N, C-alpha and C positions, 0 to 999 in steps of 0.2 A: 504494500500500500504506500501511497504518497502522503507524507506528513509535512507540516510547515514549521520551519524554524529559521530564524534570521540572525545575521551578525552584522553589526554596524562598526566596522573597523575595530574589532575586538582587541583587547590587550592580549599579548601572547601568554598562554598558560605557562607556568613555571615548568622547566624541563623539556619543553617542546621546541626542538630545532633551535637551541641556544646559539649555535653557530650557523652561518649561512651555508646551506648545501650547494653543491654544484648543480646547475640547472641545464637541462636540454630543452630546446624548443623546435618542434617539427612543424613546418608549414609557414612559409614567409609571404603569405598573401597580405592583403590590407590589414586584417585584424591580427594575424600572428606576428607580423613584423612590428606592429605597434606595441603589442604586449611584450614581446621579447626585448624591444628597445627600452621599455620602462624598467624591466628587471635588470638590464645592464646599468641603467642610470642609477638604480638603487644599490648598486655595489655587488650584485651577484656575478659569479663567474658563469657565463652563459655560452653554451655550444649550440649551434643551429644547424639545421639540415632542411633542404628542400629538393624536390625531385628536379626542378630546374635550378641548377646551382647558382646561376647568375643572380637570382633573387636574394641570395645570402650576402651579396657584396655590401649593401648599405649597413648591414649589421656587423659585418667583419670590420668595416671602417670604424664602427663605434666601440670595437674591442672584443666582439664575439669570436670564438673559435668556430671553424666550419668542419663538420664531420664528413667523412667519406660516404657514410650510409646511415640509415636509421638504426641499424644494429650497432654500429660503432658508437653512435651517440648514446644509446641506452646503456651500453656497457661501461661508458666512462662518466655517466652523470648520476647523481643521487636521486633527482626528481626530474621526470620528463613530462612536458606539456606538449599537446598536439592540437593544431587548429587547421583542419583541412576543409575543402569546399563542399563535399557531399558524401553520401554513404560509400560510393565506389572508391573515392580517394582515401577515406578513413580506413576502409578495409585494406586497400593496397599498401598503405604505409605500415600496417600491422602484419599482414599475412604474406606480403610479397617477399621476393628474394632479398636477403640481407635486411629484412624489415624489423620492426619493433619486437615481434615475438621471438625472433632469433636471438635477441640480446637480453630478454627477460630472464632474470634469475630470482632466487628466493629474496623477498623483501623489496625488490625494485618497485618504484612508485610511478604510476602512469596516470596522468590526468588528461582526459580527452575533452577539449573545448569546442569540438566541431558541432555543427547543427546537422543532426542526422535523425533517422527514425529509431524507434525503440528497439526494433529487431537488430539493427546494426550495433547499438549500444550493448545489448545483451550478448551478442556473438563475440564482440571484442572483450567485454568484461569476463566472460567465461573462459576465454582463451588465456587472458592475462593471469587470472587467478589460478587456473589449472596448472600454469607453469611456475607457480610460486610467487607471482607478482601481486601487487595491490592496485586497486582500480578506483578511480573517481571520475564521474562525468561532470563537466562543468561548462555547458554551453552558456553563452553570454547574450544579454539583451543590450543592444547599443551598436553603433557603427564606428566609422573611422575617428571622428572627433572625440567621443567618449573613450575610445581605446587609447588614443594618444594622451588623454588627460587623466586617465585612471578613474573614469566615471562610469564604468560598465556595471551592469547588474548581473551577478553571477548565479546561475541556477544549478547548484551542485546536488548530486545524489550518488549513492553507492556506499562506500565505507566511510562512516562518519568520523572515525578516529583519524583517517587520512585527511579528511577535510580540515579537521582541527590542526593537524600538523602543518599543512600548507597554507593555513589562513594568513600568516604574515605576508606571503607572496600574493595571495588573492587580494589582500588589502591594497597592494601596490597597483593592481590591475583594475579594481572596481570600487565603487562607493558603497555597495551592499552585497552581501552574500546570503543566499537562501540555501538551507539544506532541506531537501524535499523528500528524502526517504530512500527507498531502494533504487538500484540502478534502473534506468528507464524513465524515472519521474522527471529528470531534468530535460530529456528529449521531449516528453509530452508537453511540459510547460512551455518550452521554447517554441514548439510548433503552434500552440495556442496563441502565444504572444505575437508571433510573426504573421499568423493568419489574420488576427484582428488588425494588425498594422497594415497589411496588404489591402484588406477590405476598406479600411478608412482612407487609404491613398486613392483607390479607385473611386470612392465616393467623392473625394475632393476634386479629382479630375473631371468627373461628370458634372459636378456643381459649377466649376469654373467654366466648363465648355458650354453647357446649356445657358448659363447666365450671360456669358459674353455674346453668344449668338442671339440672345433675346435683347441685346442692347445695353447690358450692364457693364460697368468697368470691372475688370478682374481685380484691380487693387481695392476697389470698394467692397467687393465680395469678401476678400480676405480681411479687411478692416472690420466688417460687420461680424464675421465669424469670430474674430479675435475678442470681441466684446461680449460674446454670448456664452451660453452653457456648453457649447461644443468646441470652444477654444482648446487648442492642444499645442504643445511644443513642436510636434511634427508639422502641423499646418503652418505655424509661424516661421519655422525654419525652411521648409521646402516650398511653400506657396510662392513667395516672391521669386525664387530661383526658377520655378516652373514657368512663370510668366515671362521671364527673361530668356528662357530656353537654355538655362545652365543646368546640365545634367552630368557634371563631373562626378565620378563615382565615389560615394562614401559607402554605399551598400549596393553592390551590383544587382541589376534587375534579374539576371539569370538565377541568382541565389534566392531572391525573393519568390520567384515563380516556383523554384524547387521546394521551398518551404511550404508554400500554400498547397502545392500538390501533395506533399507528405501529410499535411494536415487533413486534406480531403480523404486520403487513404486511411488515416487514423479514424476518421468519422465512419468510413465504411466498415472498419473492423469492429467498432463498438455499436454500430447500428444507429448512428446519429445522422439525420438529414441535414445537409449543409448547402442549401441552394446559393447562398450569398458567396460562400467560399468557392464553390464550383464556378460561379460566374466570374469571380475575381481571378481565378486561375486562368480562365479563357482570355481575360483581358491582358494578363501578363504574357501568356503564350503568343498572343497576337503581336505584342510589342517585341518579343524575342524574334519572331518570324520577320519582323520589319528591321531587324539588325540592331536592336537596342539592348541586347543582352549584357554587354559590358558597360553600359551607361548606368547611372544611378537608377534605383528602382522607381524614382519619380518620373523617369522618362516614359513611363506608361502614358503620361499625359499627351505625349506627341501623337500617339495612335488613337487614344480616346477622343481627342479634340479634332480629329480630321473631319472634314465635311462629309 
């Protein structure tokens, strides 16, 4: 079952990780590179690895070591974090040749921060623990800016003792950590959050589009929304950029569509009708088909607003 506990930058319990452990970070995308960078800035010895090695270069310049493989990274680090783009990549770095699993030994700690489905989490958790390792899932709510500034919301689940051990590092990465219960609960929560976010983004796109076609000013629409009950940080941040056509990626659209699709799949498994999420998924699929997959997820506006 999934339960709710939270931490707000807790004081480190006595005896837990009194000395900084060596840290490994796998996955140097927008989120992973930002989080690894914060750990380096906080004084941790960090080793990084990415399937495309050139993505490690900015972190190497900050002082990180670069491992030759995920296996080498796991073997040489006390704690390993991973943040990859989807279930396929999460599985690949664990089960692939010279992957994480090949380096796992008794007591090795693995924290997966990827946004994936529950089945992927359970498959990885079972493999890690069967090999003597320890597992925590910790997907995050937030995009590039919060990752750079340590303002993520961390949705952890799995081994609670491990969560408490690595909390000093999680405090560097996020403003709040939730411990949600057994492995899989973090994935479920993250899909719910990103599904709601995606639906709200498409709703804003439709509101701006129909309003402007009806003769209203897009800026006026945003101002009125800002003053009412449906005001939200996302609308305030994304709305003006959408009107300007600024879709520089903070959270790529292809990842948002993947998350909504996984949420719809979760609904199918538990027997929950999800017509809004299904329609939202189709909107993001259309934007991907139009070549917007690598743009910010707000680029769905470009396809929704077409005549």
